[in-house]
C-alpha positions as CSV (number, residue, x, y, z in Angstrom):
1,M,18.7,16.3,-3.0
2,I,15.7,16.1,-5.3
3,S,13.6,19.3,-5.6
4,S,9.9,19.2,-6.2
5,P,7.9,19.3,-8.4
6,I,8.9,16.2,-10.4
7,I,8.6,16.3,-14.2
8,V,8.2,13.0,-16.1
9,E,8.5,13.1,-19.9
10,D,7.4,10.5,-22.4
11,N,8.0,11.6,-26.0
12,G,6.6,15.0,-25.5
13,D,3.8,14.2,-23.1
14,M,4.4,15.7,-19.7
15,E,3.3,14.7,-16.2
16,F,4.0,17.0,-13.2
17,F,4.0,15.6,-9.7
18,A,4.0,17.5,-6.4
19,S,6.6,15.2,-4.9
20,V,8.8,12.2,-5.5
21,E,6.4,10.1,-3.4
22,D,3.4,11.2,-5.5
23,A,5.3,10.1,-8.7
24,E,6.4,6.8,-7.2
25,R,2.8,6.0,-6.2
26,Y,1.4,6.9,-9.6
27,L,4.0,5.4,-12.0
28,E,3.8,1.7,-12.9
29,P,6.9,-0.5,-12.9
30,W,6.8,-0.9,-16.7
31,V,7.8,2.8,-17.1
32,V,11.3,1.7,-16.0
33,E,11.7,-0.5,-19.0
34,Y,9.9,1.9,-21.4
35,G,12.5,4.6,-20.7
36,F,10.6,7.7,-19.5
37,G,12.8,10.8,-18.8
38,A,12.4,12.5,-15.5
39,Y,13.8,15.7,-13.9
40,D,13.4,17.6,-10.7
41,C,12.4,21.3,-11.0
42,D,16.0,22.4,-11.1
43,G,17.0,20.2,-14.0
44,R,18.5,17.4,-12.1
45,L,18.2,14.1,-14.0
46,L,16.3,11.4,-12.1
47,E,16.4,7.7,-12.6
48,F,13.9,5.0,-12.0
49,R,14.4,1.5,-10.6
50,V,11.9,-1.2,-9.6
51,E,11.9,-2.5,-6.0
52,R,10.1,-5.7,-5.0
53,R,8.4,-5.6,-1.6
54,E,6.5,-8.3,0.1
55,I,3.2,-7.1,1.6
56,P,0.8,-9.0,3.8
57,T,-2.6,-10.2,2.5
58,F,-5.6,-12.0,3.9
59,F,-5.3,-10.5,7.4
60,G,-1.6,-11.1,7.5
61,L,-1.8,-14.8,6.9
62,S,0.1,-14.7,3.6
63,R,2.4,-12.4,1.7
64,I,2.7,-11.4,-2.0
65,A,5.5,-9.7,-3.8
66,V,4.6,-6.4,-5.4
67,D,6.9,-4.2,-7.6
68,Y,7.1,-0.5,-6.9
69,V,8.8,2.3,-8.8
70,V,11.6,4.1,-6.8
71,I,13.0,7.4,-8.0
72,D,16.5,8.5,-7.2
73,S,18.7,11.4,-8.4
74,A,21.1,10.4,-11.1
75,E,23.4,13.4,-10.3
76,D,24.2,15.8,-7.5
77,R,24.0,19.0,-9.6
78,P,21.3,20.0,-12.0
79,N,23.3,19.3,-15.1
80,H,20.3,18.6,-17.3
81,A,18.6,22.0,-17.0
82,P,19.1,22.7,-20.7
83,Q,17.4,19.4,-21.6
84,L,14.5,20.1,-19.3
85,R,14.2,23.6,-20.8
86,A,14.0,22.1,-24.3
87,V,11.4,19.5,-23.2
88,L,9.3,22.2,-21.6
89,A,9.6,24.4,-24.6
90,G,8.3,21.7,-26.9
91,F,5.5,20.9,-24.5
92,F,4.4,24.6,-24.4
93,E,4.6,24.8,-28.2
94,R,2.4,21.7,-28.7
95,A,0.0,22.9,-26.1
96,G,-0.3,26.4,-27.7
97,I,1.0,28.1,-24.6
98,P,2.7,31.4,-25.5
99,F,5.8,32.1,-23.4
100,G,8.0,34.5,-25.3
101,D,11.8,34.1,-25.0
102,L,12.1,30.8,-23.1
103,D,15.9,31.2,-22.9
104,A,15.4,34.3,-20.7
105,V,13.1,32.5,-18.2
106,P,14.5,30.6,-15.3
107,V,13.8,26.8,-15.4
108,R,11.8,26.8,-12.2
109,E,9.5,29.4,-13.6
110,L,9.0,27.3,-16.7
111,V,8.2,24.3,-14.5
112,G,5.7,26.4,-12.5
113,R,3.9,27.4,-15.7
114,G,3.8,23.7,-16.8
115,V,2.3,22.8,-13.4
116,E,-0.5,25.4,-14.0
């Protein structure tokens, strides 16, 4: 089960999303090929895939294929909490956000600070 918020990391840049649905609506299909990293707030690794859907156009008279990003959990347990902690620590450092001893702070609290 994926816990919100969702954290998407691209070479040190961070995006925080309130839900999986928000992230799926925002992200473009090319991010799947680009290789962004993503985690839920507990440190569960997430994976992206592209799903093609046909949607009606012109008052339902025709249909076009549109690619959407779909986010799934890559693991049942949050095995990537240390990696998420490291990504957040780097983000805070670059942003000039003091946080003291990051190793003593729960991952969810670090994510909460990132959302702020």
